[in-house]
C-alpha positions as CSV (number, residue, x, y, z in Angstrom):
1,X,14.3,1.5,-7.9
2,X,12.0,0.7,-10.6
3,X,10.2,-2.0,-8.4
4,X,9.4,0.7,-5.4
5,X,8.2,3.2,-7.8
6,X,5.8,0.4,-9.2
7,X,5.0,-0.6,-6.1
8,X,4.1,3.0,-4.9
9,X,1.7,3.5,-7.7
10,X,0.2,0.3,-7.2
11,X,-0.5,0.9,-3.8
12,X,-1.8,4.4,-4.3
13,X,-4.5,2.7,-6.5
14,X,-4.9,0.0,-4.1
15,X,-5.7,2.5,-1.2
16,X,-8.2,4.1,-3.1
17,X,-10.0,0.8,-4.2
18,X,-10.2,-0.3,-0.5
19,X,-10.7,2.7,1.4
20,X,-11.7,5.5,-1.1
21,X,-15.2,4.8,-0.8
22,X,-15.5,5.6,3.0
23,X,-16.4,9.2,2.2
24,X,-19.3,8.0,0.2
25,X,-21.3,6.0,2.5
26,X,-24.7,7.2,0.5
27,X,-23.3,5.3,-2.5
28,X,-24.9,1.7,-2.6
29,X,-22.6,-1.0,-1.7
30,X,-22.6,-2.7,-5.0
31,X,-21.5,0.3,-6.9
32,X,-18.8,0.7,-4.6
33,X,-17.8,-2.8,-5.1
34,X,-17.8,-2.3,-8.7
35,X,-16.0,0.9,-8.8
36,X,-13.4,-0.6,-6.3
37,X,-12.8,-3.7,-8.9
38,X,-12.3,-1.1,-11.5
39,X,-9.5,0.8,-9.5
40,X,-8.2,-2.6,-8.5
41,X,-7.4,-3.5,-12.2
42,X,-5.0,-0.5,-12.3
43,X,-3.4,-1.8,-8.9
44,X,-2.8,-4.9,-10.7
45,X,-1.5,-3.3,-13.8
46,X,1.8,-2.0,-11.7
47,X,1.8,-4.6,-8.8
48,X,2.2,-7.6,-11.1
49,X,5.5,-6.1,-13.0
50,X,6.8,-4.5,-9.8
51,X,6.8,-8.1,-8.3
52,X,8.3,-9.5,-11.5
53,X,11.1,-7.2,-11.9
54,X,11.7,-7.0,-8.0
55,X,12.0,-10.8,-7.8
56,X,15.2,-10.5,-10.0
57,X,16.6,-8.2,-6.9
58,X,15.0,-9.2,-4.1
59,X,13.1,-12.6,-2.6
60,X,9.6,-12.8,-1.9
61,X,9.8,-11.8,1.7
62,X,11.7,-8.7,0.9
63,X,9.3,-7.8,-1.8
64,X,6.6,-8.3,0.7
65,X,8.4,-6.0,3.3
66,X,9.0,-3.3,1.0
67,X,5.2,-3.5,-0.3
68,X,3.9,-3.4,3.2
69,X,6.0,-0.4,4.3
70,X,5.1,1.5,1.1
71,X,1.3,0.5,1.8
72,X,1.4,1.9,5.4
73,X,3.3,5.3,4.1
74,X,0.6,5.7,1.4
75,X,-2.1,4.9,3.7
76,X,-0.9,7.1,6.5
77,X,-1.0,10.1,4.0
78,X,-4.2,8.8,2.5
79,X,-5.8,8.7,6.0
80,X,-4.7,12.3,7.0
81,X,-5.0,14.2,3.8
82,X,-7.8,12.2,2.3
83,X,-10.3,11.0,5.1
84,X,-9.1,13.9,7.4
85,X,-8.1,11.6,10.3
86,X,-5.8,12.1,13.1
87,X,-2.4,10.6,13.0
88,X,-1.7,9.4,16.3
89,X,1.6,9.0,18.1
90,X,0.9,5.1,18.6
91,X,0.5,4.8,14.8
92,X,4.2,6.3,14.4
93,X,5.5,3.6,16.8
94,X,3.6,0.8,15.1
95,X,4.9,1.9,11.9
96,X,8.3,2.2,13.3
97,X,8.3,-1.5,14.6
98,X,7.4,-2.5,11.2
99,X,10.5,-0.6,9.6
100,X,12.4,-2.2,12.3
101,X,11.3,-5.6,11.2
102,X,12.4,-4.7,7.8
103,X,15.7,-4.1,9.2
104,X,15.9,-7.9,10.3
105,X,14.4,-9.0,7.2
106,X,17.3,-7.2,4.9
107,X,20.0,-7.7,7.1
108,X,22.7,-10.1,5.8
109,X,23.3,-12.2,8.9
């Protein structure tokens, strides 16, 4: 559970670092890059321990799958709440397929 919480926090920082600047097109690109790098530093503060702790319980493919699903959930909320974009039905279908992929990665065959 600690891994998931750390990955969630990390992904919130990552999403703001990568996409938060889209609302500020008037800001010079070099400034946006510097701010994004600053935010990304905090992403790494949570991501590295999440992977270190998580690797005791999950393999690398499972860790990456968890991270990608968290990324999509965080980004879904971010795009709707922060960027004010519409969440379309095909996004939900695509996210559903990724969750189905997680089922196959975590299933003990």
